[in-house]
C-alpha positions as CSV (number, residue, x, y, z in Angstrom):
1,M,-0.1,-0.3,0.2
2,N,3.0,2.5,0.3
3,K,2.9,3.0,-3.4
4,L,-0.4,3.6,-3.8
5,P,-0.2,7.5,-3.6
6,I,2.1,7.3,-6.7
7,N,-0.3,4.9,-8.8
8,L,-3.2,6.8,-7.5
9,A,-1.2,10.4,-8.6
10,L,-0.7,8.7,-12.3
11,S,-4.3,7.0,-12.5
12,Y,-6.3,10.0,-11.8
13,S,-3.9,12.4,-14.2
14,S,-5.6,10.1,-16.9
15,T,-8.6,9.9,-15.6
16,L,-9.0,13.3,-15.5
17,M,-7.8,13.7,-19.1
18,A,-10.4,11.4,-20.0
19,F,-12.8,13.0,-18.0
20,F,-12.1,16.2,-20.1
21,I,-12.5,14.8,-23.2
22,V,-16.1,13.8,-22.2
23,L,-16.7,16.9,-20.6
24,L,-15.9,18.5,-24.0
25,L,-18.2,16.4,-25.9
26,A,-21.2,17.1,-23.5
27,R,-19.9,21.1,-24.0
28,V,-19.7,20.8,-28.0
29,L,-22.4,18.3,-29.0
30,G,-25.2,18.5,-26.4
31,A,-27.2,16.3,-24.4
32,D,-29.1,15.0,-27.8
33,S,-25.7,14.7,-29.6
34,F,-23.4,13.5,-27.1
35,S,-26.1,10.5,-26.2
36,W,-24.2,8.3,-28.6
37,V,-21.3,8.6,-26.8
38,A,-22.9,7.5,-23.8
39,L,-24.6,4.4,-25.6
40,G,-20.9,3.5,-26.6
41,L,-19.4,3.8,-23.3
42,A,-22.4,2.0,-22.4
43,I,-21.9,-1.3,-24.7
44,G,-18.6,-0.8,-24.5
45,G,-19.0,-2.3,-20.7
46,F,-20.0,-5.3,-22.0
47,I,-17.5,-5.4,-23.7
48,V,-14.5,-5.4,-21.6
49,P,-15.3,-8.3,-20.0
50,L,-14.9,-10.4,-23.1
51,F,-11.7,-9.2,-24.0
52,N,-10.1,-9.5,-20.5
53,L,-11.7,-12.9,-19.4
54,G,-11.0,-12.7,-15.9
55,S,-7.5,-11.9,-16.1
56,D,-7.5,-9.3,-13.8
57,R,-8.9,-11.0,-11.1
58,T,-7.2,-14.9,-11.1
59,F,-4.1,-13.9,-13.4
60,V,-1.9,-12.5,-10.1
61,R,-3.5,-16.4,-8.1
62,D,-2.5,-18.6,-10.7
63,A,0.9,-17.0,-11.3
64,V,1.6,-17.1,-7.5
65,A,1.1,-20.5,-7.7
66,Q,3.2,-21.1,-10.4
67,G,6.0,-19.3,-9.4
68,H,8.5,-20.2,-12.1
69,T,9.7,-17.6,-14.6
70,D,9.5,-19.8,-17.8
71,L,6.2,-20.9,-16.6
72,I,4.9,-17.1,-16.2
73,D,6.1,-16.5,-19.5
74,Q,3.8,-19.3,-21.1
75,M,1.5,-18.3,-18.7
76,V,1.2,-14.5,-20.2
77,L,1.6,-15.9,-24.2
78,S,-1.4,-18.3,-23.5
79,N,-3.4,-15.5,-21.4
80,L,-3.1,-12.5,-24.6
81,S,-3.5,-15.2,-27.5
82,Q,-6.5,-16.7,-26.0
83,R,-7.7,-12.7,-25.3
84,I,-7.0,-11.6,-28.6
85,L,-8.9,-14.3,-30.2
86,M,-12.1,-12.7,-29.3
87,A,-11.7,-10.2,-31.2
88,L,-13.3,-11.2,-33.8
89,P,-16.4,-13.1,-32.7
90,I,-17.5,-9.2,-30.6
91,S,-16.9,-7.4,-34.2
92,V,-19.2,-9.4,-35.6
93,A,-21.4,-9.1,-32.8
94,L,-21.0,-5.1,-32.6
95,L,-21.7,-5.1,-36.0
96,G,-24.8,-6.7,-35.5
97,L,-25.8,-4.3,-32.2
98,T,-25.7,-1.8,-34.3
99,M,-28.0,-2.0,-36.3
100,F,-30.7,-1.7,-33.6
101,F,-29.3,1.6,-32.8
102,T,-28.1,3.6,-36.0
103,D,-29.5,4.3,-39.0
104,T,-26.8,5.6,-41.5
105,F,-23.2,4.7,-42.3
106,N,-21.3,7.2,-40.1
107,D,-23.3,6.7,-37.3
108,A,-23.0,2.8,-37.3
109,L,-18.9,3.4,-37.7
110,S,-19.1,5.9,-34.7
111,L,-20.8,3.9,-32.3
112,I,-18.3,0.7,-32.8
113,G,-15.5,3.2,-32.9
114,L,-16.7,4.4,-29.6
115,S,-17.6,1.0,-28.3
116,L,-14.6,-0.5,-28.9
117,W,-12.4,2.0,-27.7
118,A,-14.2,1.4,-24.3
119,G,-14.3,-2.4,-24.1
120,L,-10.7,-2.8,-25.3
121,I,-9.5,-1.3,-21.3
122,G,-10.6,-5.2,-21.4
123,L,-7.3,-5.8,-23.0
124,Y,-5.0,-4.0,-21.2
125,P,-2.4,-6.2,-19.6
126,A,-2.8,-4.8,-16.2
127,A,-2.6,-7.8,-14.3
128,W,0.6,-8.7,-15.6
129,F,2.1,-5.8,-14.3
130,D,0.3,-6.4,-10.7
131,Y,2.1,-9.7,-10.2
132,S,4.9,-8.3,-11.5
133,L,4.9,-5.3,-8.8
134,D,5.6,-3.0,-11.9
135,V,1.9,-1.1,-11.3
136,R,3.3,2.3,-12.1
137,R,5.1,1.2,-15.3
138,Q,2.1,0.3,-17.1
139,N,0.1,3.4,-15.5
140,L,2.6,5.7,-16.8
141,I,1.7,4.2,-20.4
142,V,-2.3,4.8,-19.6
143,L,-1.1,8.5,-18.9
144,G,0.6,8.9,-22.1
145,E,-2.4,6.9,-24.3
146,R,-5.1,9.9,-22.7
147,I,-2.9,12.9,-23.2
148,A,-2.1,11.7,-27.1
149,G,-6.2,10.9,-27.3
150,L,-6.9,14.6,-25.4
151,L,-4.3,16.7,-27.7
152,L,-5.7,14.4,-31.3
153,I,-9.3,15.5,-30.1
154,S,-8.3,19.1,-29.5
155,T,-7.1,19.4,-33.0
156,F,-10.8,19.2,-34.3
157,Y,-12.3,21.8,-31.8
158,N,-12.5,24.4,-34.1
159,S,-13.8,22.5,-36.9
160,A,-16.4,23.1,-38.9
161,A,-17.5,19.8,-39.3
162,T,-21.0,18.5,-38.4
163,A,-21.6,16.6,-35.5
164,S,-22.3,13.6,-37.2
165,Q,-18.5,13.9,-38.8
166,M,-16.9,15.0,-36.0
167,I,-18.1,11.8,-33.8
168,L,-16.6,10.0,-36.4
169,L,-13.4,11.7,-36.1
170,I,-13.3,11.5,-32.3
171,S,-14.1,8.0,-32.0
172,M,-11.7,6.6,-34.7
173,C,-8.6,9.1,-33.0
174,L,-9.6,7.6,-29.0
175,L,-9.5,3.9,-30.7
176,A,-6.1,4.2,-32.4
177,T,-4.2,5.7,-29.4
178,R,-6.0,2.7,-27.3
179,V,-4.6,0.3,-29.8
180,A,-1.2,1.9,-29.4
181,S,-1.1,1.4,-25.9
182,I,-2.4,-1.8,-25.6
183,L,0.4,-2.7,-28.1
184,L,3.2,-0.6,-26.2
185,Q,2.0,-2.2,-22.6
186,I,2.6,-5.8,-23.7
187,R,6.3,-4.7,-25.2
188,S,6.8,-3.1,-22.0
189,W,6.3,-5.7,-19.9
190,W,7.4,-8.2,-21.9
191,V,10.7,-6.3,-22.4
192,H,11.0,-5.5,-18.7
193,H,9.8,-9.3,-17.3
194,A,10.3,-12.2,-19.7
195,S,13.0,-14.1,-19.7
196,T,12.0,-16.3,-23.3
197,P,11.4,-14.4,-26.8
198,F,8.1,-13.1,-27.6
199,F,5.6,-14.7,-30.0
200,T,2.0,-15.3,-30.5
201,S,-0.7,-18.0,-31.6
202,V,-4.1,-17.6,-33.3
203,T,-4.3,-21.6,-31.8
204,P,-6.4,-21.5,-29.2
205,T,-4.6,-23.2,-26.1
206,H,-6.0,-25.5,-23.3
207,Q,-2.8,-24.6,-21.0
208,N,-4.6,-24.7,-17.2
209,P,-3.9,-22.2,-15.8
210,N,-3.1,-19.7,-18.0
211,G,-5.3,-16.7,-16.0
212,T,-7.7,-16.5,-17.8
213,N,-11.3,-17.8,-16.2
214,L,-14.9,-18.9,-17.5
215,H,-16.6,-18.5,-13.7
216,I,-15.1,-15.1,-13.5
217,T,-15.7,-14.1,-17.4
218,V,-19.3,-15.0,-17.1
219,A,-20.2,-13.7,-13.9
220,T,-18.6,-10.1,-15.0
221,V,-20.7,-10.0,-18.0
222,A,-23.7,-11.2,-15.9
223,S,-22.5,-7.9,-13.6
224,A,-22.7,-5.9,-16.7
225,F,-26.0,-5.8,-17.3
226,L,-26.5,-4.9,-13.8
227,T,-24.2,-1.9,-14.6
228,Y,-24.7,-1.1,-18.4
229,G,-28.1,-3.7,-19.2
230,N,-30.2,-0.4,-17.6
231,Q,-28.6,2.0,-19.8
232,L,-29.3,0.3,-22.8
233,I,-33.2,0.5,-21.9
234,L,-33.0,4.2,-20.9
235,A,-31.2,4.6,-24.0
236,H,-34.6,3.3,-25.9
237,N,-36.7,5.2,-23.7
238,N,-35.6,8.7,-23.1
239,P,-32.1,8.9,-24.9
240,T,-31.2,12.6,-23.1
241,E,-31.3,11.5,-19.9
242,L,-28.9,8.9,-20.8
243,S,-26.5,11.7,-21.9
244,S,-26.9,12.8,-18.3
245,Y,-26.7,9.2,-16.4
246,S,-23.6,8.4,-18.2
247,L,-21.8,11.8,-17.3
248,A,-22.7,10.9,-13.7
249,F,-21.6,7.7,-14.2
250,Q,-18.4,9.1,-15.2
251,M,-17.7,11.0,-12.1
252,M,-17.8,7.5,-10.6
253,M,-14.8,6.5,-12.2
254,A,-12.8,8.6,-10.1
255,V,-13.7,6.3,-7.0
256,F,-13.3,3.1,-9.3
257,L,-10.1,4.1,-9.6
258,F,-8.6,4.7,-5.9
259,Q,-10.7,1.2,-5.7
260,G,-9.1,-0.7,-8.6
261,Q,-5.7,0.4,-7.4
262,A,-6.0,0.0,-3.6
263,I,-6.9,-4.1,-5.0
264,R,-4.2,-4.4,-7.5
265,L,-1.6,-3.0,-5.1
266,S,-3.1,-5.6,-2.9
267,S,-3.8,-8.4,-4.7
268,R,-0.6,-10.6,-4.4
269,S,-0.8,-10.1,-0.4
270,I,-4.3,-11.0,-0.8
271,M,-3.5,-14.5,-2.6
272,E,-0.5,-15.0,0.2
273,A,-3.1,-14.5,2.9
274,C,-5.0,-17.7,2.3
275,A,-2.1,-19.5,4.8
276,S,-4.3,-19.1,7.9
277,Q,-7.5,-18.3,8.5
278,K,-6.3,-15.4,10.8
279,T,-4.2,-13.2,8.2
280,L,-6.8,-13.6,6.0
281,L,-9.7,-12.6,8.5
282,Q,-7.1,-9.5,9.0
283,S,-6.2,-9.0,5.3
284,L,-10.3,-8.8,5.0
285,A,-10.8,-6.3,7.5
286,Q,-7.9,-3.9,6.8
287,N,-8.5,-4.1,2.9
288,A,-12.4,-3.1,3.3
289,G,-11.4,-0.7,5.8
290,I,-9.2,1.6,3.7
291,L,-11.5,0.7,0.2
292,F,-14.5,1.9,2.1
293,V,-13.1,5.0,3.9
294,G,-11.2,6.1,0.7
295,S,-14.3,5.7,-1.4
296,T,-16.8,7.3,0.7
297,I,-14.6,10.2,0.5
298,L,-14.1,10.5,-2.8
299,A,-17.8,9.8,-3.5
300,L,-18.5,13.0,-1.5
301,G,-16.6,15.0,-3.9
302,A,-18.1,13.4,-6.9
303,W,-21.5,14.2,-5.7
304,I,-20.6,17.9,-5.1
305,A,-19.0,17.9,-8.2
306,I,-22.1,16.4,-10.0
307,Q,-23.9,19.6,-8.6
308,A,-22.0,21.8,-10.5
309,L,-21.6,20.3,-13.9
310,P,-25.4,21.2,-15.2
311,H,-23.6,24.7,-14.9
312,I,-20.7,24.4,-16.2
313,L,-22.2,22.9,-19.5
314,A,-24.8,25.3,-19.9
315,D,-27.9,23.0,-20.6
316,A,-30.5,22.3,-18.7
317,R,-30.9,18.8,-20.0
318,F,-28.2,17.7,-18.3
319,E,-30.0,18.7,-14.6
320,T,-30.9,14.9,-14.2
321,M,-28.3,14.3,-12.9
322,S,-28.1,16.3,-9.8
323,K,-31.3,13.9,-9.1
324,I,-29.3,11.0,-9.5
325,A,-26.6,11.8,-8.3
326,L,-27.1,10.6,-4.4
327,P,-28.2,7.4,-4.8
328,L,-25.4,7.0,-7.5
329,C,-22.4,8.0,-4.8
330,I,-24.0,5.8,-2.1
331,W,-23.8,2.9,-4.1
332,V,-19.8,3.9,-4.9
333,S,-18.8,3.8,-1.8
334,L,-20.0,0.4,-1.3
335,T,-18.7,-1.0,-4.2
336,G,-15.5,-0.6,-2.3
337,L,-16.8,-3.5,0.4
338,G,-18.4,-5.0,-2.7
339,F,-14.3,-5.2,-4.1
340,S,-12.7,-6.3,-1.3
341,I,-15.5,-9.2,-0.4
342,S,-14.9,-10.4,-3.8
343,Q,-11.1,-10.3,-3.8
344,H,-11.1,-12.9,-1.1
345,S,-13.6,-14.9,-2.3
346,L,-11.3,-15.2,-5.2
347,A,-8.5,-16.1,-2.6
348,L,-11.1,-18.7,-1.4
349,E,-12.0,-20.3,-5.3
350,Q,-15.1,-19.4,-4.7
351,E,-15.9,-18.3,-8.0
352,R,-19.8,-20.7,-8.2
353,F,-20.9,-18.6,-6.0
354,L,-19.8,-15.1,-7.1
355,L,-21.1,-16.2,-10.6
356,F,-24.5,-17.4,-9.2
357,T,-25.3,-13.3,-7.4
358,S,-24.1,-12.2,-10.6
359,L,-26.5,-13.7,-12.5
360,A,-29.3,-13.0,-10.4
361,G,-28.1,-9.6,-9.9
362,G,-28.4,-8.7,-13.3
363,F,-31.5,-10.6,-14.3
364,I,-33.3,-9.0,-11.5
365,A,-31.8,-5.7,-12.4
366,L,-33.1,-5.8,-16.4
367,I,-36.5,-7.5,-14.6
368,L,-37.1,-4.5,-12.5
369,G,-35.6,-1.7,-15.2
370,S,-38.5,-3.2,-17.8
371,L,-40.6,-2.3,-15.4
372,F,-39.4,1.1,-14.0
373,I,-37.3,2.9,-16.2
374,P,-39.8,3.8,-18.4
375,H,-41.7,5.8,-16.2
376,Y,-39.0,6.6,-13.6
377,G,-35.8,7.4,-16.1
378,A,-32.3,7.9,-14.8
379,L,-33.4,7.5,-11.3
380,A,-34.6,3.9,-11.6
381,V,-31.5,3.1,-13.1
382,A,-29.7,4.5,-10.7
383,V,-31.9,3.5,-7.5
384,I,-32.2,-0.3,-9.5
385,L,-28.7,-0.4,-9.5
386,L,-27.9,0.7,-5.5
387,V,-30.2,-2.3,-4.2
388,V,-29.2,-5.0,-6.5
389,H,-25.1,-4.5,-6.4
390,S,-26.2,-4.0,-2.4
391,S,-28.4,-7.3,-2.1
392,M,-25.5,-9.3,-3.9
393,M,-22.6,-7.8,-1.7
394,V,-24.6,-8.8,1.4
395,A,-24.7,-12.4,0.1
396,N,-20.9,-12.7,-0.9
397,A,-20.2,-11.4,2.5
398,I,-22.1,-13.9,4.0
399,W,-20.7,-17.0,2.0
400,L,-17.6,-15.6,2.5
401,L,-17.8,-15.9,5.9
402,Y,-18.8,-19.1,6.1
403,S,-16.5,-20.1,3.5
404,I,-13.6,-19.2,5.9
405,N,-15.0,-21.1,9.1
406,I,-15.6,-24.4,7.0
407,K,-13.7,-27.3,7.6
408,E,-13.4,-27.9,4.0
409,S,-11.9,-24.4,2.5
410,W,-9.5,-24.6,5.3
411,G,-8.7,-28.4,3.7
412,C,-8.1,-26.6,0.6
413,L,-5.7,-23.8,1.6
414,E,-3.3,-26.0,3.5
415,R,-3.0,-27.4,0.4
416,S,-2.5,-24.4,-1.4
């Protein structure tokens, strides 16, 4: 945790750049046209776990179990190949999905570009850097990506292009910088941490483990239905309110960054804390406490910022943000506890229960969304997210504490 302030500074700098991009788009395009950007971000939320394949949650655990340098290199190559293989089916599915939301080729291409830009975060090799205790290097590359994207987009600020043309140009610029960033991250890890020559294979691999995890992948996709599924329902019913919700949700990214960095820097120690019941309970209490307190402080700052944003954007249609700020801020504070609970559950190899709660939560959220969003709009999206996700966290916490105290779990821990 002693590296957390430095990594947070880097991460918040890159996120600030990304938020400036989103804020500038909202200011220039207005609430109506910005809904395309918001829709791309929502669709991208489904793509991220399909590219990531659970690597962010289980690669470190599997790598710690392997331990040997040559085996880690093989894991990385297998991990990368399997994730790249997801690109083709995802692109085909994305092309089909755009047919439901667009009428012109330009709009379809823009939506695909924005969706891939948001979704390709799932190809970040962040877990490799986590295992190698080199988080700072990856954060620097991501910061460079965001700065490059901001500079490229600023060149179009005074362009006479239409809104549709502007969104297309911006989406292609953002997508290009993200692809370049991913390639640079992969090369950087291999140069500094690998001991074997780099090669890739398009042949599906069956190496076990390779840091990917089917249960976590499905659980994360199911969670995306909870987080982003109702945003798509909102896009169908009220695109303008989606613009407000998306901007408010982007403010929550400041809290997610803190949570993500805290989990990344402690993921290896959490896995190693499984040596005994005492150390695991101590790890859970310490990690959950840090995440909750830090998340609550940042959520308060996000709530204050959301109250001011409609005035900065000079568009009354963004005032919906103020109405949904409170449930979103309460939700994001509690997700800090949820991150800690789920990461410790993964240390005990409780993927199946996390999968069950994620599937149940996503299904219930969509049912509630179809009932209430047409009448209550963005407020219903925020409240459903808070209620359903909180219920999932309670269920996961109960199961985790139960697992810690049953003999079967400790037998598995001792063998590991």
